[in-house]
C-alpha positions as CSV (number, residue, x, y, z in Angstrom):
1,M,0.0,0.0,0.0
2,S,1.3,3.5,-0.9
3,R,-0.1,6.5,0.8
4,L,0.5,10.2,1.0
5,E,0.7,11.1,4.7
6,L,0.2,14.5,6.3
7,C,2.9,14.5,9.0
8,A,2.4,18.0,10.4
9,Y,0.4,21.1,9.7
10,G,2.0,23.7,7.4
11,G,3.5,23.7,3.9
12,V,3.4,21.1,1.1
13,E,6.6,19.6,2.4
14,N,4.6,18.0,5.2
15,L,2.9,15.7,2.7
16,V,5.2,12.7,2.7
17,F,4.9,9.7,0.3
18,N,5.2,6.4,2.2
19,E,5.3,3.0,0.5
20,D,4.2,0.1,2.8
21,N,2.7,-3.2,1.6
22,S,0.5,-3.7,4.7
23,V,-3.2,-3.0,4.7
24,E,-5.7,-4.2,7.3
25,P,-8.6,-6.4,6.2
26,P,-11.9,-4.5,6.0
27,E,-14.2,-4.4,9.0
28,A,-17.7,-5.8,8.8
29,N,-19.1,-2.5,7.6
30,E,-16.3,-1.7,5.2
31,V,-15.0,-2.7,1.7
32,Q,-11.5,-2.6,0.5
33,V,-10.9,-0.5,-2.6
34,K,-8.0,-0.2,-5.0
35,I,-8.1,3.6,-5.5
36,L,-7.8,4.7,-9.2
37,T,-8.6,8.4,-8.7
38,A,-8.5,10.7,-5.7
39,G,-9.8,14.2,-6.0
40,V,-7.8,17.1,-4.6
41,N,-10.0,19.8,-3.1
42,V,-9.5,23.2,-1.5
43,I,-10.5,21.8,1.9
44,D,-7.5,19.4,1.6
45,T,-5.1,22.4,1.5
46,K,-6.9,24.0,4.4
47,I,-6.5,20.8,6.4
48,R,-2.8,20.6,5.5
49,Q,-2.4,24.2,6.7
50,G,-4.2,23.4,9.9
51,T,-6.8,26.1,9.5
52,S,-9.9,24.0,8.8
53,F,-12.5,22.9,11.2
54,A,-11.5,19.3,10.6
55,A,-7.8,20.0,11.5
56,K,-8.7,21.9,14.6
57,T,-11.1,19.2,15.8
58,R,-8.7,16.3,15.0
59,G,-5.7,18.0,16.4
60,E,-2.1,16.7,16.3
61,R,-2.9,13.1,15.4
62,F,-0.4,12.2,12.7
63,P,0.3,10.7,10.3
64,W,-3.0,11.5,8.6
65,V,-4.0,10.1,5.2
66,I,-6.4,12.8,4.0
67,G,-8.5,13.0,0.9
68,Y,-12.3,12.7,0.7
69,D,-13.0,12.0,-3.0
70,M,-12.2,8.7,-4.6
71,S,-13.1,6.1,-7.2
72,G,-11.7,2.7,-7.7
73,E,-12.3,-1.0,-7.8
74,V,-13.4,-3.2,-4.9
75,V,-10.7,-5.8,-4.1
76,K,-12.1,-7.3,-0.9
77,V,-15.4,-7.5,0.9
78,P,-16.1,-9.0,4.4
79,R,-18.1,-12.1,4.8
80,G,-21.8,-11.4,4.6
81,C,-21.5,-8.3,2.5
82,T,-24.2,-8.3,-0.3
83,E,-24.1,-4.7,-1.5
84,F,-20.7,-4.9,-3.2
85,K,-18.6,-7.7,-4.7
86,K,-15.0,-7.9,-5.9
87,G,-14.5,-6.1,-9.1
88,D,-17.2,-3.5,-8.6
89,R,-16.4,0.1,-9.6
90,V,-17.2,2.5,-6.8
91,C,-16.9,6.1,-5.8
92,G,-17.8,8.2,-2.8
93,L,-17.3,11.0,-0.4
94,V,-15.3,9.1,2.2
95,G,-14.3,9.6,5.8
96,F,-15.6,13.2,5.9
97,P,-14.5,15.2,7.8
98,L,-12.2,13.7,10.4
99,S,-10.8,10.7,8.6
100,G,-10.5,10.7,4.8
101,G,-8.1,8.1,3.4
102,A,-8.4,8.7,-0.3
103,Y,-4.7,9.6,-0.7
104,S,-3.7,6.0,-0.8
105,S,-3.4,3.1,-3.3
106,V,-5.6,0.7,-1.3
107,N,-7.8,1.5,1.7
108,N,-10.9,0.4,3.5
109,F,-14.0,2.6,3.4
110,V,-17.4,2.4,5.0
111,A,-19.7,0.6,2.5
112,S,-22.6,3.0,3.2
113,E,-20.5,5.9,1.8
114,L,-19.9,4.2,-1.6
115,V,-22.0,3.9,-4.7
116,K,-21.5,1.8,-7.8
117,V,-20.1,3.8,-10.8
118,P,-22.3,3.3,-13.9
119,D,-20.5,1.4,-16.7
120,E,-21.0,4.5,-19.0
121,C,-19.2,6.8,-16.5
122,K,-15.5,7.3,-16.7
123,I,-13.7,6.4,-13.5
124,K,-11.7,9.6,-13.3
125,A,-14.8,11.8,-13.5
126,A,-16.4,9.6,-10.8
127,G,-13.4,10.1,-8.5
128,A,-13.3,13.9,-9.0
129,L,-17.1,14.4,-8.5
130,P,-18.3,13.6,-5.0
131,L,-17.2,16.4,-2.7
132,A,-17.3,19.2,-5.2
133,G,-20.5,17.9,-6.8
134,L,-22.4,17.5,-3.5
135,T,-21.2,20.9,-2.3
136,A,-22.5,22.5,-5.5
137,Y,-25.8,20.6,-5.4
138,Q,-26.5,21.2,-1.7
139,A,-25.5,24.9,-1.9
140,L,-27.8,25.5,-4.9
141,F,-30.9,23.4,-3.9
142,D,-30.8,22.2,-0.3
143,I,-29.8,25.6,1.1
144,G,-30.2,28.1,-1.7
145,R,-33.6,26.7,-2.8
146,L,-32.9,27.7,-6.4
147,K,-35.9,27.6,-8.7
148,E,-36.4,27.6,-12.5
149,G,-36.2,31.1,-13.9
150,Q,-34.3,32.6,-11.0
151,T,-30.9,34.3,-11.3
152,V,-27.9,32.9,-9.5
153,I,-24.5,34.4,-9.3
154,I,-21.5,32.1,-8.7
155,S,-18.1,33.3,-7.6
156,A,-15.0,31.3,-8.5
157,A,-17.1,29.9,-11.3
158,A,-14.2,28.1,-13.1
159,G,-13.1,26.2,-10.0
160,G,-13.8,22.7,-8.7
161,V,-17.2,23.5,-7.1
162,G,-18.0,26.5,-9.3
163,H,-17.8,24.8,-12.7
164,L,-20.2,22.1,-11.5
165,A,-22.5,24.7,-9.8
166,V,-22.8,26.6,-13.1
167,Q,-23.9,23.4,-14.9
168,L,-26.3,22.2,-12.2
169,A,-28.0,25.7,-12.1
170,K,-28.5,25.6,-15.9
171,I,-29.9,22.1,-15.7
172,A,-32.4,23.5,-13.2
173,G,-33.4,26.3,-15.7
174,A,-31.8,29.2,-13.9
175,R,-30.2,32.3,-15.3
176,V,-26.5,31.8,-14.4
177,M,-23.9,34.6,-14.0
178,G,-20.3,33.7,-13.2
179,I,-17.4,35.6,-11.7
180,C,-13.9,34.4,-12.5
181,S,-10.6,35.5,-14.0
182,K,-10.7,36.8,-17.5
183,E,-8.7,33.9,-19.0
184,N,-11.4,31.5,-17.9
185,H,-14.4,33.4,-19.3
186,E,-14.7,31.3,-22.4
187,F,-14.5,28.1,-20.3
188,V,-17.3,29.2,-18.0
189,R,-19.4,30.3,-21.0
190,S,-18.9,26.9,-22.5
191,L,-20.5,25.4,-19.3
192,G,-23.7,27.4,-20.0
193,A,-23.2,30.6,-18.1
194,D,-25.3,33.5,-19.5
195,C,-22.9,36.2,-18.3
196,V,-19.4,36.2,-17.1
197,V,-17.3,39.0,-15.5
198,D,-13.8,39.4,-14.2
199,Y,-13.2,39.5,-10.5
200,H,-10.1,41.6,-10.6
201,N,-11.8,44.9,-11.3
202,E,-15.1,44.2,-9.4
203,E,-16.9,44.4,-12.7
204,C,-19.6,42.3,-11.1
205,L,-20.8,45.3,-9.0
206,K,-22.8,46.4,-12.1
207,W,-25.1,43.5,-11.2
208,Q,-26.6,45.4,-8.2
209,S,-29.7,43.7,-6.8
210,E,-29.9,41.1,-9.6
211,A,-29.4,37.8,-7.8
212,D,-32.1,35.6,-6.2
213,L,-29.2,33.5,-5.0
214,F,-25.4,34.1,-4.7
215,I,-23.1,31.1,-4.3
216,D,-20.0,32.5,-2.6
217,L,-17.0,30.2,-3.1
218,V,-14.4,32.8,-2.2
219,G,-15.4,34.2,1.2
220,G,-14.0,37.2,3.1
221,Q,-14.1,40.7,1.7
222,S,-15.1,39.4,-1.7
223,A,-18.3,38.0,-0.3
224,I,-19.0,41.1,1.8
225,N,-18.6,43.3,-1.3
226,N,-20.9,41.1,-3.3
227,L,-23.8,41.3,-0.8
228,S,-25.1,44.2,-2.7
229,L,-25.8,42.0,-5.7
230,L,-28.6,40.3,-3.9
231,K,-32.3,41.2,-4.3
232,I,-34.1,42.1,-1.1
233,N,-34.8,39.0,1.1
234,S,-32.6,36.8,-1.2
235,T,-29.8,34.5,0.0
236,M,-26.0,34.2,-0.2
237,V,-24.7,30.7,0.5
238,S,-21.2,31.3,1.8
239,V,-19.3,28.1,1.5
240,P,-15.9,29.0,3.1
241,T,-16.5,28.3,6.7
242,I,-13.5,30.3,8.0
243,T,-15.1,33.6,7.0
244,Y,-18.8,32.8,7.2
245,Q,-19.4,34.6,10.5
246,A,-17.7,37.8,9.2
247,V,-19.9,37.7,6.1
248,K,-23.0,37.1,8.1
249,L,-22.1,40.0,10.5
250,A,-21.6,42.3,7.5
251,A,-25.1,41.6,6.3
252,T,-26.7,42.3,9.7
253,N,-28.4,45.6,8.6
254,M,-29.1,44.5,5.1
255,A,-32.4,42.9,3.9
256,V,-30.6,39.8,2.8
257,N,-29.8,36.3,4.2
258,V,-26.4,34.7,4.6
259,A,-26.3,31.0,5.1
260,G,-23.3,28.8,5.7
261,M,-22.9,25.2,4.9
262,V,-20.8,22.1,5.4
263,V,-21.3,19.4,2.7
264,K,-23.1,16.3,3.9
265,Q,-22.9,12.7,2.8
266,N,-25.9,11.9,0.5
267,I,-25.8,8.7,-1.5
268,N,-29.0,9.5,-3.5
269,Q,-27.7,12.9,-4.6
270,L,-24.4,11.4,-5.6
271,K,-26.2,8.8,-7.7
272,K,-28.2,11.7,-9.3
273,L,-25.0,13.5,-10.1
274,L,-23.5,10.4,-11.7
275,E,-26.7,10.1,-13.9
276,Y,-26.1,13.7,-15.1
277,V,-22.6,12.7,-16.0
278,V,-23.7,9.7,-17.9
279,S,-26.4,11.7,-19.8
280,G,-23.8,14.3,-20.7
281,E,-25.6,17.1,-18.9
282,L,-22.8,17.4,-16.4
283,K,-19.1,17.4,-17.4
284,V,-16.4,17.1,-14.7
285,H,-13.5,19.0,-16.1
286,I,-10.1,17.6,-14.9
287,S,-7.3,20.1,-15.7
288,E,-4.4,18.2,-14.2
289,S,-3.5,14.7,-12.9
290,F,-0.6,13.8,-10.6
291,F,0.9,10.6,-9.4
292,L,0.4,10.0,-5.6
293,R,4.0,10.7,-4.8
294,D,3.6,14.1,-6.5
295,G,0.6,15.1,-4.4
296,A,2.5,18.1,-2.9
297,K,2.7,19.5,-6.4
298,A,-1.1,19.3,-6.7
299,H,-1.5,21.1,-3.4
300,A,0.9,23.9,-4.6
301,V,-1.2,24.3,-7.8
302,L,-4.5,24.5,-5.9
303,S,-3.1,26.9,-3.3
304,G,-2.2,29.2,-6.2
305,G,-5.9,29.9,-6.6
306,H,-6.1,29.6,-10.4
307,A,-6.9,25.9,-10.9
308,V,-9.6,25.3,-13.5
309,G,-12.1,22.5,-12.7
310,K,-10.7,19.6,-10.7
311,L,-7.2,18.3,-9.9
312,I,-6.8,14.5,-9.3
313,L,-4.2,12.1,-8.0
314,L,-3.7,8.7,-9.6
315,P,-2.6,6.4,-6.7
316,N,-2.1,3.3,-8.9
317,G,-0.6,5.1,-11.9
318,I,-2.0,6.1,-15.2
319,V,-5.7,5.3,-15.8
320,R,-6.4,4.8,-19.5
321,E,-10.0,5.5,-20.6
322,V,-11.6,5.4,-24.0
C-alpha cells in the first residue's frame, strides 16, 4: 500500500509519500478498494495548513492520510457483504470530515459511503465528483432553494465546485452569472453561463440587486462586497467556513440572508450527479493529474488559486479510458 501522509500542519513539504505493503482487512461495515482516482480539493489544502474545522477538531494526530474524493475497484469484501462484490467500480465522499483516506493506493472505506459507478461513466470523472458535486448541489438546492427562472451568481465559477454549480444551475433552468478571472471566461461560458465577468476589477458590481441567490466560493471581503448583488430578502450561501461569520455579520443591517454550509454525505444525490454525468448534462473538467508521490505539487497548484475545474491524484498510476 502506498499513501501520502500529512505528518504536520503547514507547507506542502509536510505531505510525505510512504510505501508500505501492509493493509488491514476490511471491518464488517467496510469494503477494501484499490483507488484509481483521488480528488484534490481546497479543503485538503486548508487541512494541510491546519486552518480548517477538521484539522482543529482532530488536532495533532499524525500521520493522517487525508482525501475525501475517490473512485476505484473493490478488491475485498467482508463475509456477509451483499451490496458490493470484488471487481465493482465504486466512488464516494469518504471519511468526511475527520478521517478521509483517499490519498492511498488501497484502503478500507465504510460501505454505506460508496455507490457503484455506472458502466458508462469514466472512473476519473467519478473520482473527482463527490465532494465538489455534492457541495454545489446542496448549496444550490438544499440551502439556496434555487428555482427555475431565478438568477444565480456564482463566484470562482471556473473552480472545482464553481464549474459544477454553473452546470447544475443551468440544468435547473436558472439564469447563471459567473465571476472568474478573464482567462477563464470562455470556459465558463462553455458550461452554459449566461454572463461572465472578471473578479479583478469588481466588474460584477454592475449586477446590483440582480441575484435571487449568490453562491460564494471565495469568502472574506469578496463575499462582503458582493452582498449588494442580492435582491431584497434573497440569499447568499457562503461556503468557506472560516469567513462565514464575518460575512453574516456584515449583512446584519441588510435585507438579505447569509447561510453557511458544510457538505453532507448523500448517496441519493451522488447517484443523481452520476446520472447527469452519464447523460452528458454534467461534465467534470479535470485540468491536471498527478501521481500519488507528487501530491504536494497538486496542493501547490491548488493553493495558487487559479486551478480550473478539478485536480486529481492517480494512486495506482495512469488510468487509460476510451
